[in-house]
Residue, then its C-alpha position, 0 to 999 in steps of 0.5 A: m499499499p502506498a504512503t499517503s502524499l501531502p496535500a498539494s500546497t498553493e504556494y507564496i511569498n510573504p510580501g503581498v501576502t503576509e500581514i501583520r497587525s497588533v491586537d490589543a484585546i483577544a478574549d480567547l486566542t483559541a478562538p478569536t473574533s472578527t471584531e477583536l482581530d478588526a479592532g487592531t492596528d495594521l502594520t504591514d505597510a511599514v514593516r521592513d523585518a521579522t526576525s525569530w517569530s517561531i518556536t523552538a524546544d530545548k532537547v534533554s538527554t535521556q542516554g543511559l550508561g548501558s549505551n554510548f548512544k546519545s538519546e535525546t526527548t524534548g524539554m521546554r518550549g519557548p520562542d527561538g531567539d528574541q522576537s523583533l520587527t523592524f519598521s521604516a522611521s518618520i522623520d517627525g517620530q510619527d510612525v510605530r513609536t506611536v502604536l507601540p512605544e517601551g511597555t505596551e501589552t498587546h498581540i501581536v498576530i500573524y496572517h501568514g497566508g493573508n486576511a481571508t475566512g479559514n486560512l491561519i493566523d499566529i497570536w503571540p501575547v507580548k509586551v514591547a520590551s525595546v524601541g531602537k533607532p538604530i542610525n545607517v551612517a552609510g546612508t544605504d538603507q532608508a531609517r528605521v525603528v527596531v521594536g524587541f518583544a518580549i512574549t508573555g504567554p504561550p503563543e496560538v499557533d494555526v488559528v482559524i480566522p473566523a468569518a466577518a461579523 
């Protein structure tokens, strides 16, 4: 009997498809409402880079004295690296700094396949840990604002986008 194949994929690239929002209030991360999601701030057009929005698990050795093979099991799960979003900076400061100042508690919602009912989103409960403004002395890139996040609880991944209210 042949093995089961993966379903056919609809491949895409992130630019022009993926959306990122900051959503302050979500009562149930496993089942957000369209009203809650629509009340957020769409950050998509200003995002220039997104770093480490994934989960990883530690590996714990389970090796016993009776074997020289180093077996493992999974340990604690958590964010993979430092989560940050890099944004375009505005010369007058009217940019992401007005929406996500340091200390802000919110949810970063990532619409990986775009905002369509039935697609999947990831919801990350966060607190803004830092707001940096790196300087590009060479002038080879536009001015940026880098917002670093502390993950304040387990994210919900692959949550179904609800139908519009």
